[in-house]
N, CA, C and O of each residue as an XYZ file, in Angstrom:
504
protein
N       0.691     -1.286     -0.089
C       0.019     -0.085     -0.039
C       1.292      1.567      0.174
O       2.488      1.708      0.429
N       0.373      2.291     -0.055
C       0.835      3.890     -0.380
C       1.507      4.658      0.731
O       1.019      4.637      1.861
N       2.278      5.133      0.542
C       2.739      5.639      1.698
C       1.415      6.976      2.602
O       0.274      7.196      2.198
N       1.846      7.394      3.390
C       0.681      8.205      4.294
C       0.941      9.594      3.837
O       2.028      9.779      3.289
N       0.065     10.689      3.977
C       0.433     12.063      3.508
C      -0.321     12.412      4.382
O      -1.360     11.804      4.639
N       0.371     14.247      5.453
C       0.307     14.591      6.832
C      -1.226     15.750      5.963
O      -0.781     16.404      5.019
N      -2.719     15.970      6.217
C      -3.279     17.180      5.718
C      -3.333     18.135      7.025
O      -3.959     18.140      8.085
N      -2.521     18.800      6.507
C      -2.509     20.442      7.869
C      -4.286     20.958      7.728
O      -5.183     20.855      6.891
N      -4.105     21.535      9.073
C      -5.181     22.909      9.064
C      -4.630     24.301      8.223
O      -3.538     24.829      8.010
N      -5.707     24.498      7.963
C      -5.036     25.860      7.004
C      -4.459     26.886      8.248
O      -3.592     27.576      7.710
N      -4.569     27.234      9.547
C      -4.505     27.924     10.163
C      -3.460     27.773     11.047
O      -3.124     28.749     11.718
N      -2.771     26.505     11.189
C      -2.364     26.104     12.137
C      -1.342     25.123     11.828
O      -1.812     23.988     11.913
N      -0.242     25.139     11.533
C       0.849     24.345     10.828
C       0.539     22.905     11.680
O       0.256     21.766     11.309
N       0.728     23.504     12.941
C       1.310     21.976     13.819
C      -0.403     20.946     14.099
O      -0.747     19.942     14.722
N      -0.899     21.743     13.401
C      -2.832     20.657     13.507
C      -2.699     20.102     12.708
O      -2.696     20.857     11.736
N      -2.468     18.411     12.215
C      -2.573     17.942     11.183
C      -3.116     16.771     11.594
O      -3.270     16.642     12.808
N      -3.530     15.659     10.692
C      -3.884     14.294     10.756
C      -3.188     13.753      9.686
O      -2.566     14.440      8.875
N      -3.303     12.071      9.646
C      -2.530     11.494      8.683
C      -3.602     10.618      8.124
O      -4.398      9.897      8.724
N      -3.435     10.859      6.703
C      -4.856     10.182      5.825
C      -3.954      9.619      4.545
O      -3.186     10.336      3.904
N      -4.216      8.013      4.253
C      -4.015      7.567      3.187
C      -4.102      7.922      2.257
O      -4.904      8.855      2.207
N      -3.329      7.480      0.639
C      -3.978      8.606     -0.167
C      -4.680      7.146     -0.867
O      -3.949      6.157     -0.907
N      -6.171      7.034     -1.437
C      -6.939      6.779     -2.201
C      -6.908      6.037     -3.123
O      -7.186      4.841     -3.215
N      -6.354      7.186     -4.245
C      -6.545      7.427     -5.355
C      -5.269      7.081     -6.387
O      -4.348      7.897     -6.394
N      -5.224      6.517     -6.805
C      -3.971      7.202     -8.261
C      -4.408      7.972     -9.192
O      -4.377      7.786    -10.408
N      -4.984      9.192     -8.368
C      -5.091     10.863     -8.829
C      -5.141     11.166     -8.121
O      -5.957     10.996     -7.215
N      -3.483     12.314     -8.293
C      -3.326     12.839     -7.030
C      -4.475     14.626     -7.229
O      -4.544     15.651     -6.550
N      -5.177     14.138     -8.539
C      -6.208     15.205     -8.235
C      -7.046     15.249     -9.181
O      -6.708     14.655    -10.205
N      -8.697     16.106     -9.174
C      -9.299     15.444     -9.282
C      -9.558     16.185    -11.279
O     -10.213     15.606    -12.147
N      -9.104     17.001    -11.383
C      -8.783     18.058    -12.265
C      -9.981     17.783    -13.300
O     -10.469     16.820    -12.708
N     -10.852     17.963    -14.505
C     -11.674     18.134    -15.125
C     -12.716     16.733    -14.818
O     -13.816     16.765    -15.368
N     -12.397     15.591    -14.002
C     -12.919     14.928    -14.285
C     -14.140     14.967    -13.216
O     -13.870     15.234    -12.045
N     -15.518     14.697    -13.614
C     -16.805     14.982    -13.272
C     -16.676     14.523    -11.719
O     -15.917     13.556    -11.654
N     -17.125     14.870    -10.581
C     -16.959     14.257     -9.500
C     -18.152     14.346     -8.597
O     -18.863     15.324     -8.825
N     -18.604     13.430     -7.470
C     -19.611     14.077     -6.533
C     -19.482     13.390     -4.814
O     -19.632     12.333     -4.201
N     -19.051     15.016     -4.579
C     -19.420     14.849     -3.019
C     -20.543     14.048     -2.383
O     -21.585     14.094     -3.038
N     -20.579     13.521     -1.573
C     -21.643     12.135     -0.844
C     -21.115     12.645      0.839
O     -20.074     12.348      1.425
N     -22.340     13.556      1.330
C     -22.291     13.144      2.840
C     -23.778     12.230      3.398
O     -24.974     12.391      3.153
N     -23.270     11.557      3.968
C     -24.538     10.909      4.275
C     -24.697     11.069      5.681
O     -23.654     11.100      6.334
N     -25.855     11.187      6.329
C     -25.900     10.939      7.691
C     -26.082      9.961      7.773
O     -26.889      9.453      6.995
N     -25.200      8.895      9.109
C     -25.811      7.519      8.941
C     -26.551      7.553     10.796
O     -26.302      8.160     11.838
N     -27.352      6.706     10.415
C     -28.243      6.213     11.841
C     -28.089      5.982     12.990
O     -27.140      5.302     12.599
N     -28.070      5.841     14.262
C     -27.613      6.301     15.355
C     -27.231      5.118     15.639
O     -28.234      4.530     16.044
N     -26.273      4.375     15.659
C     -25.201      3.284     15.753
C     -25.170      2.354     15.077
O     -25.105      1.176     15.429
N     -25.230      2.942     13.656
C     -24.873      2.559     12.744
C     -23.568      2.397     11.509
O     -23.200      1.814     10.489
N     -23.267      3.364     12.479
C     -22.425      3.724     11.620
C     -20.766      2.208     11.339
O     -20.080      2.001     10.338
N     -20.751      1.794     12.177
C     -19.679      0.193     11.960
C     -20.436     -0.644     10.808
O     -19.821     -1.022      9.811
N     -21.853     -0.919     11.008
C     -22.180     -1.237      9.856
C     -22.708     -0.516      8.820
O     -23.305     -0.991      7.854
N     -22.463      0.714      9.049
C     -22.341      0.818      7.313
C     -20.833      0.983      6.837
O     -20.512      0.739      5.674
N     -20.064      1.346      7.651
C     -18.355      1.264      7.351
C     -18.219     -0.084      6.013
O     -17.906      0.082      4.834
N     -18.652     -1.652      6.868
C     -18.909     -2.412      6.645
C     -18.619     -2.319      5.704
O     -17.489     -2.265      5.219
N     -20.458     -2.248      4.864
C     -21.240     -2.544      4.094
C     -20.426     -1.592      2.678
O     -20.397     -2.101      1.558
N     -19.923     -0.450      2.896
C     -19.693      0.118      2.055
C     -18.367     -0.332      1.183
O     -18.307     -0.678      0.003
N     -17.177     -0.188      2.311
C     -15.557     -1.005      2.304
C     -16.024     -2.553      1.689
O     -15.144     -3.163      1.082
N     -17.110     -3.079      1.798
C     -17.141     -4.832      1.407
C     -18.246     -4.836     -0.166
O     -18.280     -5.666     -1.074
N     -19.012     -3.606      0.017
C     -20.179     -4.341     -0.861
C     -19.934     -2.967     -1.890
O     -19.364     -3.283     -2.934
N     -20.165     -1.958     -1.807
C     -20.766     -0.075     -2.321
C     -19.680      0.192     -3.079
O     -19.984      0.530     -4.223
N     -18.244      0.154     -2.794
C     -16.994      0.865     -2.682
C     -17.042     -0.311     -4.309
O     -17.392      0.109     -5.412
N     -16.666     -1.552     -4.069
C     -16.086     -2.679     -4.673
C     -17.190     -2.830     -6.475
O     -16.900     -3.121     -7.636
N     -18.475     -2.431     -5.731
C     -19.294     -2.114     -7.481
C     -19.675     -1.068     -7.781
O     -20.470     -0.919     -8.710
N     -19.155      0.023     -6.995
C     -19.211      1.270     -7.885
C     -17.949      1.339     -8.726
O     -17.973      2.060     -9.723
N     -16.608      0.514     -8.357
C     -15.205      0.522     -8.974
C     -15.820     -0.426    -10.486
O     -15.745     -0.307    -11.709
N     -16.325     -1.210     -9.661
C     -16.682     -2.774    -10.821
C     -17.667     -2.043    -12.378
O     -17.952     -2.622    -13.426
N     -18.042     -0.279    -11.850
C     -18.880      0.056    -12.822
C     -18.085      1.435    -13.669
O     -18.576      2.373    -14.297
N     -16.624      1.058    -13.355
C     -16.069      2.775    -13.334
C     -15.724      3.849    -13.075
O     -15.069      4.624    -13.772
N     -16.382      4.066    -11.429
C     -15.938      4.846    -10.617
C     -14.691      5.226    -10.067
O     -13.890      4.320    -10.298
N     -14.258      5.987     -9.557
C     -13.094      6.082     -8.448
C     -13.678      6.348     -7.228
O     -14.562      7.191     -7.382
N     -13.524      5.864     -5.667
C     -14.059      5.918     -4.790
C     -12.951      6.828     -3.906
O     -12.101      6.189     -3.285
N     -12.937      7.859     -3.853
C     -12.259      8.558     -2.766
C     -12.673      8.864     -1.815
O     -13.792      9.368     -1.717
N     -11.814      8.626     -0.738
C     -12.361      8.249      0.529
C     -12.347      7.266      1.402
O     -11.599      6.300      1.252
N     -13.253      7.400      2.524
C     -13.800      8.187      3.126
C     -13.363      8.329      4.112
O     -12.593      7.537      4.656
N     -13.876      9.686      4.700
C     -14.071     10.479      5.901
C     -15.193      9.629      6.522
O     -15.980      8.962      5.850
N     -15.196      9.754      8.541
C     -15.903      9.869      8.276
C     -15.586     10.286     10.531
O     -14.854      9.985     11.474
N     -16.943     11.241     10.112
C     -17.249     12.613     11.451
C     -18.139     12.186     12.267
O     -19.353     12.389     12.285
N     -17.002     11.153     13.428
C     -18.093     10.284     14.147
C     -18.901     11.300     14.922
O     -20.061     11.003     15.208
N     -18.376     12.545     15.312
C     -19.590     13.530     16.592
C     -20.848     13.809     15.891
O     -21.783     14.044     16.656
N     -21.165     13.851     14.424
C     -22.164     14.008     14.068
C     -22.332     12.780     13.109
O     -23.319     12.848     12.376
N     -21.897     12.170     13.041
C     -22.489     10.585     12.643
C     -22.941     11.155     10.985
O     -24.054     11.055     10.468
N     -21.739     11.740     10.409
C     -21.178     11.811      9.101
C     -20.417     10.676      8.515
O     -19.703      9.879      9.123
N     -20.708     10.727      7.097
C     -19.794      9.334      6.621
C     -19.649     10.645      5.247
O     -20.656     11.324      5.047
N     -18.336     10.925      4.349
C     -17.963     11.673      3.252
C     -17.138     10.858      2.124
O     -16.007     10.431      2.357
N     -17.648     10.714      1.155
C     -16.621     10.325      0.331
C     -17.123     11.433     -1.285
O     -17.983     12.313     -1.335
N     -16.144     10.899     -2.479
C     -16.597     11.384     -3.536
C     -16.404     10.495     -4.391
O     -15.300      9.963     -4.274
N     -17.096     10.075     -5.293
C     -17.404      9.406     -6.454
C     -16.739     10.361     -7.855
O     -17.207     11.337     -8.442
N     -15.913      9.862     -7.984
C     -15.462     10.473     -9.377
C     -15.934      9.348    -10.767
O     -16.226      8.191    -10.467
N     -15.971      9.716    -12.020
C     -16.075      9.293    -13.263
C     -15.762      9.790    -14.016
O     -16.232     10.875    -14.360
N     -14.340      8.873    -14.876
C     -13.393      9.500    -16.073
C     -13.891      8.478    -16.984
O     -12.887      7.963    -17.477
N     -15.064      7.858    -17.513
C     -14.716      7.182    -18.342
C     -15.788      7.734    -19.863
O     -16.001      8.908    -20.168
N     -16.272      6.595    -20.543
C     -17.113      7.406    -22.083
C     -18.079      7.735    -22.021
O     -18.445      8.562    -22.856
N     -19.021      7.267    -20.996
C     -20.289      7.614    -20.546
C     -20.711      9.238    -19.956
O     -19.834      9.943    -19.457
N     -22.023      9.676    -20.070
C     -21.876     10.769    -19.446
C     -22.070     10.220    -17.654
O     -21.908      9.180    -17.015
N     -22.423     11.354    -17.443
C     -22.098     11.251    -15.351
C     -23.285     10.460    -15.095
O     -23.226      9.367    -14.533
N     -24.693     11.155    -15.622
C     -26.045     10.706    -15.329
C     -25.725      9.449    -15.908
O     -25.829      8.609    -15.014
N     -25.324      8.822    -17.172
C     -25.427      7.658    -17.716
C     -24.899      6.305    -17.193
O     -25.388      5.179    -17.287
N     -23.582      6.807    -16.524
C     -22.481      5.935    -15.979
C     -23.307      5.629    -14.754
O     -23.695      4.476    -14.565
N     -23.645      6.764    -13.774
C     -25.262      6.339    -12.682
C     -26.320      5.464    -12.849
O     -26.650      4.464    -12.213
N     -26.658      5.857    -13.539
C     -27.778      5.150    -14.067
C     -27.575      3.338    -14.362
O     -28.341      2.448    -13.993
N     -26.061      3.176    -15.275
C     -25.665      1.896    -15.453
C     -25.369      1.383    -14.024
O     -25.788      0.264    -13.729
N     -24.751      2.032    -13.204
C     -24.425      1.481    -11.766
C     -25.759      1.297    -10.834
O     -26.018      0.190    -10.362
N     -26.216      1.919    -10.701
C     -27.934      1.172    -10.188
C     -28.850      0.347    -10.922
O     -29.704     -0.279    -10.295
N     -28.748      0.230    -12.761
C     -28.719     -0.907    -12.609
C     -27.755     -2.318    -12.499
O     -28.175     -3.471    -12.603
N     -26.907     -2.063    -12.354
C     -26.073     -3.293    -12.700
C     -26.278     -4.510    -11.420
O     -26.837     -4.481    -10.323
N     -25.699     -5.312    -12.004
C     -25.877     -7.118    -11.228
C     -24.749     -6.707     -9.511
O     -24.947     -7.285     -8.441
N     -23.805     -5.763     -9.705
C     -22.935     -5.447     -8.367
C     -24.048     -4.865     -7.662
O     -24.549     -5.336     -6.641
N     -24.410     -3.818     -8.257
C     -25.177     -2.798     -7.272
C     -26.740     -3.717     -6.982
O     -27.302     -3.658     -5.889
N     -27.215     -4.426     -7.989
C     -28.716     -4.885     -7.101
C     -28.283     -6.245     -5.949
O     -28.864     -6.720     -4.973
N     -26.864     -6.578     -6.697
C     -26.630     -7.890     -5.371
C     -26.200     -7.291     -3.775
O     -25.775     -8.066     -2.918
N     -26.368     -5.871     -3.527
C     -25.562     -5.744     -2.128
C     -26.399     -6.834     -1.835
O     -26.948     -7.533     -2.687
N     -26.523     -7.021     -0.141
C     -27.055     -7.432      0.548
C     -27.991     -7.015      1.607
O     -28.749     -7.516      2.437
N     -27.500     -5.611      1.101
C     -28.406     -4.657      1.611
C     -28.515     -3.345      1.231
O     -27.584     -2.762      0.675
N     -29.629     -2.795      1.495
C     -29.720     -1.368      0.737
C     -29.061     -0.490      1.774
O     -29.133     -0.704      2.985
N     -28.329      0.645      1.140
C     -27.806      1.430      2.046
C     -28.492      2.512      2.682
O     -28.330      3.127      3.736
N     -29.614      2.583      1.375
C     -30.271      3.765      2.449
C     -30.931      3.284      3.642
O     -31.434      4.146      4.363
N     -31.021      2.130      3.971
C     -31.532      1.564      5.216
C     -30.637      1.702      6.533
O     -30.897      1.346      7.682
N     -29.689      2.225      6.099
C     -28.663      2.613      7.354
C     -28.494      3.914      7.392
O     -27.897      4.264      8.410
N     -28.955      5.271      6.266
C     -28.609      6.560      6.116
C     -29.853      7.027      6.040
O     -30.885      6.667      5.472
N     -29.301      8.550      7.243
C     -31.325      9.218      7.238
C     -31.258      9.842      6.598
O     -32.407     10.235      6.395
N     -30.478     10.434      5.872
C     -30.207     11.789      4.773
C     -29.120     11.804      4.473
O     -28.166     11.649      5.235
N     -29.079     12.033      3.056
C     -27.386     12.320      1.896
C     -27.964     13.855      0.909
O     -28.942     14.258      0.280
N     -26.400     14.335      1.382
C     -26.257     15.685      0.926
C     -25.254     14.971     -0.630
O     -24.797     13.856     -0.878
N     -25.267     16.425     -1.455
C     -24.731     15.262     -2.365
C     -24.624     17.134     -3.127
O     -25.454     18.028     -2.966
N     -22.883     17.215     -4.195
C     -22.365     18.518     -4.216
C     -21.901     17.874     -5.418
O     -21.330     16.835     -5.088
N     -21.891     18.114     -7.314
C     -20.946     18.220     -7.891
C     -19.410     18.999     -7.601
O     -19.216     19.971     -6.870
N     -18.708     18.471     -8.171
C     -17.333     19.441     -7.750
C     -16.520     19.179     -9.366
O     -15.399     19.629     -9.602
N     -17.400     18.309    -10.448
C     -16.816     18.614    -11.643
C     -17.595     18.888    -13.062
O     -18.798     18.856    -12.805
N     -17.535     18.962    -13.464
C     -18.869     19.040    -14.813
C     -19.001     17.682    -15.000
O     -18.137     16.806    -15.004
N     -20.401     17.610    -15.181
C     -21.434     17.258    -15.302
C     -20.934     16.007    -16.540
O     -21.779     15.270    -17.048
Protein backbone atom coordinates (compact mmCIF):
# COMPACT_ATOMS: atom_id res chain seq x y z
CA UNK A 1 0.00 0.00 0.00
CA UNK A 2 1.12 3.59 -0.56
CA UNK A 3 2.57 6.00 1.92
CA UNK A 4 0.51 8.35 4.03
CA UNK A 5 0.47 12.09 3.72
CA UNK A 6 -0.20 14.67 6.41
CA UNK A 7 -3.11 16.99 5.89
CA UNK A 8 -2.62 20.25 7.76
CA UNK A 9 -5.15 22.66 9.17
CA UNK A 10 -4.89 25.85 7.12
CA UNK A 11 -4.58 28.09 10.20
CA UNK A 12 -2.20 26.11 12.38
CA UNK A 13 0.59 24.08 10.79
CA UNK A 14 0.94 22.07 14.01
CA UNK A 15 -2.49 20.52 13.72
CA UNK A 16 -2.64 17.73 11.21
CA UNK A 17 -3.78 14.17 10.73
CA UNK A 18 -2.56 11.26 8.69
CA UNK A 19 -4.64 10.12 5.75
CA UNK A 20 -3.67 7.35 3.34
CA UNK A 21 -3.87 8.06 -0.37
CA UNK A 22 -6.98 6.33 -1.70
CA UNK A 23 -6.79 7.06 -5.39
CA UNK A 24 -4.06 6.83 -8.00
CA UNK A 25 -5.02 10.33 -9.13
CA UNK A 26 -3.30 13.19 -7.36
CA UNK A 27 -6.05 15.60 -8.25
CA UNK A 28 -9.49 15.38 -9.76
CA UNK A 29 -8.84 17.85 -12.57
CA UNK A 30 -11.72 18.02 -15.04
CA UNK A 31 -13.10 14.60 -14.05
CA UNK A 32 -16.76 14.80 -13.02
CA UNK A 33 -16.99 14.05 -9.32
CA UNK A 34 -19.68 14.14 -6.69
CA UNK A 35 -19.18 14.88 -3.01
CA UNK A 36 -21.50 12.59 -1.03
CA UNK A 37 -22.30 13.27 2.63
CA UNK A 38 -24.35 10.63 4.40
CA UNK A 39 -25.90 11.15 7.81
CA UNK A 40 -25.85 7.64 9.25
CA UNK A 41 -28.56 6.37 11.60
CA UNK A 42 -27.56 6.39 15.27
CA UNK A 43 -25.52 3.35 16.22
CA UNK A 44 -25.24 2.11 12.63
CA UNK A 45 -21.89 3.62 11.51
CA UNK A 46 -19.84 0.43 11.98
CA UNK A 47 -22.39 -1.56 9.99
CA UNK A 48 -22.48 1.07 7.24
CA UNK A 49 -18.68 1.29 6.99
CA UNK A 50 -18.49 -2.47 6.58
CA UNK A 51 -21.17 -2.46 3.87
CA UNK A 52 -19.47 0.42 2.06
CA UNK A 53 -15.98 -1.12 2.08
CA UNK A 54 -17.06 -4.68 1.36
CA UNK A 55 -19.80 -4.08 -1.22
CA UNK A 56 -20.64 -0.51 -2.24
CA UNK A 57 -17.11 0.70 -3.11
CA UNK A 58 -16.27 -2.47 -5.11
CA UNK A 59 -19.59 -2.18 -6.98
CA UNK A 60 -18.82 1.46 -7.84
CA UNK A 61 -15.32 0.57 -9.03
CA UNK A 62 -16.65 -2.34 -11.12
CA UNK A 63 -18.77 0.22 -12.95
CA UNK A 64 -15.96 2.64 -13.75
CA UNK A 65 -16.13 4.98 -10.75
CA UNK A 66 -13.24 6.09 -8.60
CA UNK A 67 -13.93 6.00 -4.88
CA UNK A 68 -12.06 8.75 -3.04
CA UNK A 69 -12.09 8.69 0.73
CA UNK A 70 -14.05 8.02 2.81
CA UNK A 71 -13.84 10.28 5.81
CA UNK A 72 -15.90 9.75 8.95
CA UNK A 73 -17.04 12.46 11.35
CA UNK A 74 -18.14 10.38 14.32
CA UNK A 75 -19.53 13.29 16.35
CA UNK A 76 -21.96 14.16 13.57
CA UNK A 77 -22.53 10.56 12.39
CA UNK A 78 -21.37 11.68 8.94
CA UNK A 79 -19.78 9.48 6.30
CA UNK A 80 -18.22 11.54 3.51
CA UNK A 81 -16.74 10.35 0.23
CA UNK A 82 -16.27 11.38 -3.39
CA UNK A 83 -17.40 9.43 -6.43
CA UNK A 84 -15.46 10.29 -9.58
CA UNK A 85 -16.05 9.12 -13.12
CA UNK A 86 -13.82 9.64 -16.14
CA UNK A 87 -15.22 7.19 -18.69
CA UNK A 88 -16.96 7.16 -22.04
CA UNK A 89 -20.49 7.65 -20.66
CA UNK A 90 -21.94 10.89 -19.40
CA UNK A 91 -22.18 11.25 -15.62
CA UNK A 92 -25.93 10.57 -15.67
CA UNK A 93 -25.50 7.52 -17.91
CA UNK A 94 -22.74 6.14 -15.67
CA UNK A 95 -24.90 6.60 -12.57
CA UNK A 96 -27.84 4.83 -14.25
CA UNK A 97 -25.56 1.99 -15.32
CA UNK A 98 -24.28 1.63 -11.76
CA UNK A 99 -27.75 1.46 -10.19
CA UNK A 100 -28.91 -1.01 -12.86
CA UNK A 101 -25.78 -3.18 -12.56
CA UNK A 102 -25.73 -6.71 -11.15
CA UNK A 103 -23.12 -5.52 -8.62
CA UNK A 104 -25.45 -2.85 -7.21
CA UNK A 105 -28.53 -5.06 -7.36
CA UNK A 106 -26.52 -7.79 -5.60
CA UNK A 107 -25.76 -5.80 -2.44
CA UNK A 108 -26.75 -7.75 0.66
CA UNK A 109 -28.78 -4.77 1.86
CA UNK A 110 -29.82 -1.35 0.64
CA UNK A 111 -27.40 1.24 2.04
CA UNK A 112 -30.35 3.64 2.44
CA UNK A 113 -31.58 1.39 5.27
CA UNK A 114 -28.67 2.76 7.32
CA UNK A 115 -28.70 6.37 6.07
CA UNK A 116 -30.96 9.07 7.52
CA UNK A 117 -30.18 11.68 4.86
CA UNK A 118 -27.92 12.29 1.87
CA UNK A 119 -26.34 15.53 0.67
CA UNK A 120 -24.56 15.70 -2.69
CA UNK A 121 -22.56 18.35 -4.52
CA UNK A 122 -21.08 18.11 -8.00
CA UNK A 123 -17.39 19.03 -7.91
CA UNK A 124 -16.64 18.77 -11.61
CA UNK A 125 -18.59 19.18 -14.79
CA UNK A 126 -21.34 16.63 -15.29
